[in-house]
MARMAR-224829 format. One record per residue (C-alpha): residue in one letter; x, y, z. Coordinates in steps of 0.2 Angstrom, whole numbers, padded with zeros to 4 digits, always signed. Example, Ala and Ser with C-alpha at 12.3 -4.5 7.8 and 13.67 -1.06 7.14 Angstrom:
<atoms>
A+0062-0022+0039;S+0068-0005+0036;
</atoms>
This chain:
<atoms>
X-0056+0056-0102;X-0071+0049-0093;X-0086+0059-0086;X-0091+0054-0069;X-0106+0058-0058;X-0102+0059-0040;X-0112+0061-0024;X-0102+0068-0010;X-0107+0070+0008;X-0111+0088+0013;X-0096+0090+0025;X-0084+0083+0013;X-0090+0094-0001;X-0089+0110+0010;X-0072+0105+0016;X-0066+0102-0002;X-0073+0119-0008;X-0064+0128+0006;X-0048+0120+0002;X-0050+0123-0016;X-0052+0141-0013;X-0036+0142-0003;X-0026+0132-0016;X-0033+0141-0031;X-0035+0125-0041;X-0050+0118-0050;X-0061+0104-0042;X-0058+0092-0057;X-0039+0093-0055;X-0040+0092-0036;X-0051+0076-0037;X-0040+0068-0050;X-0025+0071-0039;X-0034+0064-0024;X-0039+0048-0033;X-0022+0046-0040;X-0015+0047-0022;X-0028+0035-0015;X-0025+0023-0029;X-0006+0022-0025;X-0010+0020-0006;X-0022+0006-0010;X-0009-0003-0021;X+0004-0002-0008;X-0008-0009+0005;X-0013-0023-0007;X+0005-0027-0010;X+0009-0027+0008;X-0005-0039+0011;X+0001-0050-0003;X+0019-0050+0004;X+0013-0055+0021;X+0002-0069+0014;X+0017-0076+0004;X+0029-0073+0018;X+0018-0084+0029;X+0017-0097+0016;X+0036-0099+0016;X+0040-0096+0034;X+0041-0115+0039;X+0052-0118+0024;X+0063-0103+0028;X+0066-0110+0046;X+0070-0127+0039;X+0083-0120+0028;X+0090-0109+0042;X+0092-0124+0053;X+0101-0134+0039;X+0113-0119+0037;X+0116-0118+0056;X+0119-0137+0056;X+0132-0135+0042;X+0141-0121+0051;X+0141-0131+0067;X+0149-0146+0058;X+0162-0134+0050;X+0167-0128+0067;X+0168-0145+0074;X+0181-0150+0060;
</atoms>
């Protein structure tokens, strides 16, 4: 486990202390859970951004393939 020195804004600290009192949990556990949650959120955002980027890269190719399939379907219907 790593030690960490952390500076919090006064409002965030006060709000956190208030919540900790109501949850009856210690500050260390609360901050670890908060960071774990935030890390998961950021990973999802990064993944969504990467997927959007890759989707944009293949969009033209996808449309081209779709048009080819439509042309094949049209040719089959004509027979």
